[in-house]
N, C-alpha and C positions, 0 to 999 in steps of 0.2 A: 308590483312585481309581476302580476299576471299580464299587464300590458307589455312589459319588457320581454317576457317569455313568448308572447304572441308575435311581437315584432321580430324576434330571433327566428321563430319557426317560419314565418312568411319569407324572411330573407334567405333562409336555407332552401326553401322550396323554389323560390325564384332563381337562385344561383344554380341549382341542379337542373332546372328547366332550361336556362340559358345555355349551360354547358352541353346539354344533350342536342341542342340545335346545331346544324352544320350549314355553312354557306358554301354553295357550289357555283363555280363560274360556268357560264354557258359558253360552249364552243361556237363562236360566231361564224367560223369558217364552214362548219358542217351543218349548222342550223339553217332552216329555210323559212322564209315568209313569202307566201304567194297571196295575191289579191284577186278578187273577182268583183266586177261591177256590171250591173244590168242596165239596159235601156230598152225602150220600145223597139222591138224588132231585132234584138241582139244583145251581145254582151262583149266585154273585154276582160282580159286577165293579164297578169304580169307578176313581177317579183319586186321585192324590196329587201334591203339588207339590214341586219342588226349591227349596230356599232359596238355595243357592249351589253352585258346582262349577267345577272346572278340571281340565285334562288336561296332562300333560307328554308331549310328542310329539317324535319324531325319525324322519324318513322313514316316516311313517304308522304307526309302532309306538308303542304307549302304554307309557311308562316309569313313569308314576306319575299321581297325581291324587287328588282327594278331592271327595266330594259330600255335602252336607248336605240331608236330606230333612225337609220340614216336616210332621210327623205331625199337627199341628192341622188340616191341609188335607184329610185323608182324607175322601173323599166316595163315596157309593154312586150308581151310574148306571143300574142295571138295574131299580130299583123305582120305578114311576111314582107310586104312592100316597104323598103327602107324609108322612103320619103314619107309615106303615111304613118309609119311607126314613129319616126322622129317627130312628126307633127303632133300626134296624140301625146307622146311622152313630154314634149315641150308644153303642151296645153295643161297637162296634169301638174307640171311644176310651176305653172304661172299662178298669178293671183286669183284667177277664176276658180282654181281648185286648191292646191296645197301651199302656194306662195313660198316655194322652197328658198328663194333668195333671202327672205326674211325669217324663215322658220326651217333651218337646216336639219333639225332633229325633231322627233316626237318621242314621247315617253309613255311607258306603262309601268305603274307601280302596283304591286300586289299588296292588298291590305289584309286579306284573310282567305282561308279556304276551309272546306269541310269535305269529308268523304260522302259520296253519293253513289252507293253501290260500289262498282269497280272504278268509277270515275271520281274526279275531284272537282268540286264546284269552287271556282275561283272568283273572288271579288276584288276589284281594283279600280284605279283611276287611270284613264287614258287621256293624254294631253296631245292635241293636234292644233297647230296654229295658235299656240298660247292659250287654248281653251281646254279646261279639264272637266271631264264628266265621268260618272261611275259606269263601269262595265262589268257584266257578270257572264260567265261561260263555263262549260264543262271541259275539263282537260282529261285526257286518257294517258295513264302511265305507259311507257314503252320500255324496251330493254335498256335504252341509253338516255332516256329523258321523258319528254311529254309531247303529245300532239293535241291540237285544239282547232276548232273552227269558231271564229269570233265574228259576230254580227255588229256592225257599227253604223249608226245613223249619222251620216256625214253632215247633215244640216246643224247638228248640235255643235259642230266645230267651225261654223261659218263657211262651209263649203256648199254654196247655194246654186252654183251654175246648173242650169237645166232642171231645177227642182220645181215640181208642181206646187209645193207649199208656198213658193215665193213668186212664181211667174205664171201668168195666164197664157192661154193660147199657144202652148208649146207643141201641141199635136204630137207628131212622131219624133220630135226633138227632145222629149222628156227623158230624163235620166233617173233611175231609181235612187231614192234617198239612202237606202241601205246598201252597204257593200260588205264583203266578207274578207277576212284575213285568215288564211290557213297557216297554222304554225306547226313546225316540227322542230322541237328544241333538243339539242344534245348537250348534256352536262358533262363537265370534266370531273 
């Protein structure tokens, strides 16, 4: 009888907890993703679009969610010369970098989060080029969603071009292994 009562109490607590959670769709038209990548003697930056996304929330804590990133939308914004801009954009989409022909999307799945002062510490899995690795970052709540700066080690996703980890004698052709994604999410 005690076991049955315990199971009933656990089921009620779980049901109340699930009902209190709310799934919010991300407004992909308003939300922005920008990227920054460094190299010896300079850097490049650009944009990339979200294809879809949603968050599972309860009391402003993120319990879950998933985002699909449209890799075909990757664009370069720091090069004004159209020919050079298209050259770098094409290289980023090639097999040397993100192999967009074979990997049209990337994904980020929220596994958990916790409050860290006014910020939210988010833990999840990022999948790029079919490879999945854990990622942790701080997100800041805004009036209409969240913003964050995420550091990504590209070599974990088989993006090796120009990496000193894999190639010797690169001199001034070396590209930083870490790049950054700046996120501004708007939820509906």
